[in-house]
C-alpha positions as CSV (number, residue, x, y, z in Angstrom):
1,X,181.0,44.7,306.4
2,X,177.6,43.4,307.5
3,X,174.8,43.6,304.9
4,X,172.0,41.1,304.8
5,X,173.3,37.6,305.1
6,X,177.0,38.7,304.7
7,X,179.1,38.8,307.8
8,X,182.0,41.1,308.7
9,X,184.3,38.2,307.9
10,X,183.3,38.0,304.3
11,X,186.3,38.3,302.0
12,X,184.8,41.0,299.8
13,X,182.4,43.8,299.7
14,X,178.9,44.3,298.3
15,X,178.4,46.9,295.5
16,X,175.0,48.6,295.4
17,X,173.9,48.6,291.8
18,X,170.6,49.3,289.9
19,X,169.1,47.2,287.1
20,X,167.3,49.4,284.6
21,X,164.1,47.4,284.9
22,X,164.3,45.4,288.1
23,X,165.8,48.1,290.3
24,X,168.4,47.8,293.1
25,X,170.6,44.7,293.5
26,X,173.9,43.9,295.1
27,X,177.0,42.4,293.4
28,X,179.9,40.8,295.3
29,X,183.5,42.2,294.8
30,X,186.1,39.7,296.2
31,X,189.2,41.0,297.9
32,X,192.6,40.0,296.5
33,X,194.1,36.7,297.6
34,X,195.6,35.2,299.7
35,X,193.2,35.2,302.7
36,X,194.6,35.7,306.2
37,X,193.9,32.4,308.0
38,X,195.6,30.3,310.5
39,X,196.1,26.6,309.6
40,X,194.4,24.7,312.4
41,X,195.7,21.2,313.5
42,X,192.9,19.4,311.7
43,X,193.7,21.2,308.4
44,X,197.4,20.5,308.8
45,X,196.6,16.8,309.3
46,X,194.3,16.8,306.3
47,X,196.9,18.5,304.2
48,X,199.4,15.8,305.0
49,X,196.9,13.1,304.1
50,X,196.1,14.7,300.7
51,X,199.8,15.2,299.9
52,X,200.5,11.6,300.8
53,X,197.7,10.2,298.6
54,X,198.8,12.4,295.7
55,X,202.3,11.2,296.2
56,X,201.1,7.6,296.0
57,X,199.2,8.3,292.8
58,X,202.2,10.1,291.3
59,X,204.4,7.2,292.1
60,X,202.0,4.8,290.4
61,X,202.1,7.1,287.3
62,X,205.9,7.0,287.2
63,X,205.8,3.2,287.2
64,X,203.5,2.9,284.1
65,X,205.3,1.5,281.1
66,X,202.7,3.3,278.9
67,X,201.1,6.3,280.7
68,X,198.6,6.7,277.8
69,X,196.8,3.5,279.0
70,X,195.4,5.6,281.9
71,X,195.9,9.3,281.1
72,X,193.4,9.9,278.4
73,X,190.8,7.6,280.0
74,X,190.9,9.5,283.3
75,X,190.9,12.8,281.5
76,X,187.6,11.8,279.7
77,X,186.3,10.6,283.1
78,X,187.1,14.0,284.7
79,X,185.4,15.8,281.8
80,X,182.2,13.8,282.1
81,X,182.0,14.1,285.9
82,X,182.8,17.9,285.8
83,X,180.0,18.3,283.2
84,X,177.7,16.2,285.4
85,X,178.1,18.7,288.2
86,X,176.6,21.3,285.9
87,X,173.6,19.1,284.9
88,X,175.2,17.9,281.6
89,X,174.3,14.2,281.7
90,X,176.3,11.8,279.7
91,X,178.7,8.9,280.2
92,X,182.4,8.1,279.4
93,X,181.2,5.4,277.0
94,X,179.0,7.9,275.1
95,X,181.9,10.4,274.8
96,X,184.1,7.6,273.4
97,X,181.3,6.6,271.0
98,X,180.9,10.3,269.9
99,X,184.6,10.3,269.1
100,X,184.4,7.1,267.2
101,X,181.4,8.4,265.1
102,X,181.3,12.2,265.5
103,X,178.8,12.6,262.7
104,X,176.5,9.8,263.7
105,X,176.3,9.6,267.5
106,X,175.8,11.8,270.5
107,X,173.4,14.5,271.6
108,X,174.3,18.0,272.8
109,X,175.3,16.9,276.3
110,X,177.8,14.4,274.9
111,X,179.4,17.0,272.6
112,X,179.7,19.4,275.6
113,X,181.4,16.8,277.7
114,X,183.7,16.0,274.7
115,X,184.5,19.8,274.5
116,X,185.4,19.6,278.2
117,X,187.8,16.8,277.5
118,X,189.3,18.6,274.6
119,X,189.8,21.7,276.7
120,X,191.4,19.7,279.5
121,X,193.7,17.9,277.1
122,X,194.7,21.2,275.4
123,X,195.3,22.8,278.8
124,X,197.5,20.0,280.1
125,X,199.6,20.2,276.9
126,X,199.9,23.9,277.1
127,X,200.9,24.0,280.8
128,X,204.1,22.1,280.1
129,X,205.5,25.2,278.5
130,X,203.2,28.1,279.4
131,X,202.1,29.6,282.7
132,X,198.6,30.3,283.8
133,X,197.3,33.5,282.1
134,X,194.2,35.2,280.9
135,X,195.1,34.2,277.4
136,X,195.1,30.5,278.4
137,X,191.9,30.9,280.3
138,X,190.2,32.3,277.2
139,X,191.6,29.5,275.0
140,X,190.2,26.9,277.4
141,X,186.8,28.6,277.4
142,X,186.8,28.8,273.6
143,X,187.3,25.0,273.4
144,X,184.7,24.3,276.1
145,X,182.1,26.4,274.4
146,X,182.8,25.5,270.8
147,X,179.5,25.1,268.9
148,X,177.5,25.3,272.2
149,X,174.3,27.4,272.0
150,X,171.7,28.6,274.4
151,X,168.0,27.9,274.2
152,X,167.6,30.7,271.6
153,X,170.3,29.3,269.4
154,X,172.9,32.0,270.3
155,X,176.5,31.0,271.0
156,X,177.9,31.5,274.5
157,X,180.7,33.9,273.6
158,X,183.4,31.3,273.5
159,X,186.8,32.7,274.7
160,X,185.3,36.1,275.6
161,X,185.4,37.6,279.0
162,X,181.8,38.6,279.8
163,X,180.5,42.1,279.0
164,X,177.2,41.7,280.8
165,X,176.2,41.0,284.4
166,X,175.6,37.4,285.2
167,X,174.1,35.8,288.4
168,X,173.3,32.5,290.1
169,X,169.8,31.7,291.3
170,X,167.0,29.2,291.1
171,X,165.4,28.6,287.6
172,X,163.2,31.6,286.7
173,X,164.8,33.9,289.3
174,X,165.8,37.4,288.2
175,X,168.9,39.3,289.3
176,X,167.2,40.9,292.3
177,X,166.2,37.4,293.6
178,X,169.6,35.8,292.9
179,X,171.5,33.8,295.5
180,X,174.8,35.2,294.2
181,X,175.7,38.1,291.9
182,X,179.4,38.2,290.7
183,X,181.3,41.5,290.2
184,X,180.0,43.8,287.4
185,X,181.8,43.3,284.1
186,X,183.8,46.4,284.2
187,X,185.6,45.1,287.4
188,X,186.4,41.7,285.9
189,X,189.6,42.4,284.0
190,X,191.3,43.9,287.1
191,X,190.1,41.0,289.3
192,X,191.5,38.5,286.7
193,X,194.8,40.2,286.7
194,X,194.9,39.9,290.5
195,X,194.0,36.3,290.3
196,X,196.7,35.6,287.7
197,X,199.3,37.2,289.9
198,X,198.3,35.1,292.9
199,X,198.2,31.9,290.8
200,X,201.7,32.5,289.3
201,X,203.5,33.8,292.4
202,X,205.7,31.6,294.5
203,X,204.9,32.1,298.1
204,X,204.9,30.2,301.4
205,X,201.4,28.8,301.0
206,X,201.1,25.0,300.7
207,X,200.4,24.4,297.1
208,X,197.1,22.5,297.7
209,X,195.9,25.5,299.8
210,X,196.9,27.8,297.0
211,X,194.9,25.7,294.5
212,X,191.8,25.7,296.8
213,X,191.9,29.5,297.3
214,X,192.5,30.1,293.6
215,X,189.5,27.9,292.7
216,X,187.2,29.8,295.0
217,X,188.3,33.2,293.7
218,X,187.8,32.2,290.1
219,X,184.3,31.1,290.8
220,X,183.6,34.3,292.8
221,X,184.8,36.4,289.8
222,X,182.7,34.3,287.3
223,X,184.5,35.8,284.3
224,X,182.5,34.1,281.5
225,X,178.9,34.1,280.5
226,X,178.7,30.4,281.0
227,X,181.1,27.5,281.8
228,X,182.7,29.0,284.8
229,X,182.4,25.9,287.0
230,X,184.0,23.7,284.4
231,X,186.8,26.1,283.6
232,X,187.4,26.5,287.3
233,X,187.8,22.7,287.8
234,X,190.0,22.5,284.7
235,X,192.3,25.0,286.4
236,X,192.7,22.6,289.4
237,X,194.0,19.9,287.1
238,X,196.4,22.4,285.4
239,X,197.7,23.7,288.6
240,X,198.4,20.2,289.9
241,X,200.4,19.4,286.8
242,X,202.2,22.8,286.8
243,X,203.3,22.3,290.4
244,X,204.5,18.8,289.5
245,X,202.3,17.2,292.2
246,X,201.3,14.5,289.7
247,X,203.5,12.6,287.3
248,X,200.6,12.0,284.9
249,X,197.1,13.6,285.0
250,X,195.1,10.7,286.4
251,X,193.3,12.5,289.2
252,X,189.6,13.0,288.7
253,X,188.7,15.5,291.4
254,X,185.1,15.8,290.1
255,X,184.5,12.2,291.1
256,X,184.3,13.5,294.7
257,X,182.6,16.8,293.9
258,X,179.9,15.2,291.8
259,X,178.9,13.1,294.8
260,X,179.3,15.9,297.4
261,X,178.1,18.7,295.2
262,X,175.8,20.3,297.7
263,X,178.7,20.5,300.2
264,X,180.8,22.0,297.3
265,X,178.3,24.8,296.6
266,X,177.7,25.3,300.3
267,X,181.4,25.6,300.9
268,X,181.8,28.3,298.2
269,X,178.8,30.2,299.5
270,X,180.1,30.0,303.1
271,X,183.4,31.6,302.1
272,X,181.6,34.4,300.4
273,X,179.1,35.1,303.2
274,X,181.1,34.1,306.3
275,X,184.7,34.0,305.3
276,X,184.7,30.2,306.1
277,X,188.1,29.6,304.5
278,X,189.1,26.8,306.9
279,X,186.0,24.7,306.2
280,X,186.5,25.3,302.4
281,X,190.1,24.3,302.6
282,X,189.3,21.1,304.6
283,X,186.6,20.2,302.0
284,X,189.0,20.6,299.1
285,X,191.8,18.7,300.8
286,X,189.4,15.8,301.6
287,X,188.3,15.9,297.9
288,X,191.8,15.7,296.7
289,X,192.7,12.9,299.1
290,X,189.7,10.7,298.4
291,X,189.9,11.3,294.6
292,X,193.5,10.3,294.6
293,X,192.7,7.1,296.5
294,X,189.9,6.4,294.1
295,X,192.2,7.0,291.1
296,X,194.8,4.5,292.6
297,X,192.2,1.8,293.0
298,X,190.7,2.3,289.5
299,X,194.2,2.5,287.9
300,X,195.3,-0.7,289.6
301,X,192.1,-2.4,288.4
302,X,192.7,-1.2,284.8
303,X,196.3,-2.4,284.8
304,X,195.2,-5.8,286.2
305,X,192.5,-6.0,283.5
306,X,195.0,-5.2,280.8
307,X,197.3,-7.9,282.0
308,X,194.4,-10.4,282.2
309,X,193.4,-9.6,278.6
310,X,197.0,-9.8,277.3
311,X,197.4,-13.2,279.0
312,X,194.2,-14.6,277.4
313,X,195.2,-13.3,273.9
314,X,198.7,-14.7,274.1
315,X,197.3,-18.1,275.1
316,X,195.0,-18.0,272.0
317,X,197.2,-16.8,269.2
318,X,200.9,-16.1,268.3
319,X,199.9,-13.3,266.0
320,X,200.3,-9.5,266.6
321,X,196.8,-9.4,268.2
322,X,198.4,-8.3,271.4
323,X,198.9,-4.8,269.9
324,X,195.1,-4.5,269.7
325,X,194.9,-4.9,273.5
326,X,196.9,-1.7,274.2
327,X,195.0,0.1,271.5
328,X,191.6,-0.7,272.9
329,X,192.7,0.3,276.4
330,X,193.6,3.7,275.1
331,X,190.4,3.8,273.1
332,X,187.7,1.5,274.6
333,X,185.1,2.4,271.9
334,X,186.6,2.2,268.4
335,X,186.1,1.3,264.7
336,X,188.1,-0.9,262.5
337,X,189.3,2.1,260.5
338,X,190.7,3.7,263.7
339,X,192.5,0.5,264.7
340,X,194.1,-0.1,261.3
341,X,195.7,3.4,261.5
342,X,197.6,2.2,264.6
343,X,198.1,-1.5,264.1
344,X,200.1,-2.3,261.0
345,X,198.4,-5.4,259.7
346,X,196.0,-6.1,256.8
347,X,192.3,-5.4,257.1
348,X,191.7,-9.2,256.9
349,X,194.1,-9.9,259.8
350,X,192.5,-7.2,261.9
351,X,189.1,-8.5,261.2
352,X,190.3,-11.9,262.5
353,X,191.6,-10.3,265.7
354,X,188.2,-8.7,266.2
355,X,186.4,-12.1,265.8
356,X,188.9,-13.6,268.3
357,X,188.4,-10.8,270.8
358,X,184.6,-11.1,270.5
359,X,184.8,-14.9,271.1
360,X,187.0,-14.3,274.1
361,X,184.4,-11.9,275.5
362,X,186.9,-9.0,275.6
363,X,185.0,-6.7,273.2
364,X,181.5,-6.5,271.8
365,X,180.1,-5.0,268.6
366,X,177.5,-2.2,269.3
367,X,175.8,-1.4,266.0
368,X,174.7,-4.7,264.5
369,X,175.9,-3.4,261.1
370,X,177.9,-5.4,258.5
371,X,180.1,-2.4,257.6
372,X,181.4,0.5,259.7
373,X,181.1,-1.5,262.9
374,X,181.8,0.0,266.3
375,X,183.3,-2.0,269.1
376,X,183.5,-1.4,272.8
377,X,185.4,-2.8,275.8
378,X,182.6,-3.2,278.4
379,X,184.7,-4.2,281.4
380,X,187.1,-1.3,281.0
381,X,184.2,1.2,280.5
382,X,182.7,-0.3,283.7
383,X,185.8,0.6,285.7
384,X,185.8,4.1,284.3
385,X,182.2,4.5,285.4
């Protein structure tokens, strides 16, 4: 195949279609996976590095006395950074604040990032007893797009495989000017079935290569009206857990992609146009390795911070205030009402703990209100970025 800027090595074919108003355009139809590639020495070395770093991160997770201290914080971080890649700008602190006061805080971007976290949390719970399937994909998308609307106030078909032709291009571009047009909607169900078979089949491919190929293919199919990038990155996390490459889900792959996003999009595009599978695989393996090393460093910093806080609290009181330390590391933006549901003390005692923690510089009050106060743990939020 050689049409326009597509080479004969492209892993798909171009369909000649016609828009009723704009006229002719071409849509890309990807071939089934896996691709036929030889693993070059550089790729084999990078694969070993990525597997080693994942192994170190998984070992750290196994040693945690309370995995929840890290798990949910890193899941929120991944959700925020994956959203950032799509131009949805918010912070981990804002997502936590939105959870603490869902009716009084947060703009649309924060709610969308929270939806991303909710979909990731749900998916990781489901993958412990379910396999990857179209049904699970639709459930993830439904959570991601819950109460999200476009500029005209319409919902974005949460949980529904698209029934219209979508495309990717610069703002204001039409389909005839698009940089990429995914398959037409009538071909999507078959392509998703092929994708599902590949993702669920045990074969001789290294697992990380399988994940990299599956991610590309999902993005090439682009099965939903919106949210395909975020769902595609959710699937990476789910496949890592499904294949037991991580003991706890504390890898934030989007931390690398958010910084190297131009290379990410260029890599996807180069596979489509040139069949550049090796370059794409090397990019993804590097992303996994560096994200794992980053997660190790942040995890160690969080654990050190938790021990430092616990030591300071123990030196200041003999009460049960130490329970508040673990609570606030699981939820670094919180209200007194939320804390009292977990820590079995009187409201008066809990208020005393809050005053002590503020005096020690461990937490700060964010609202300035007398009632319904919201507290945050600034050092921990700083580590989460």
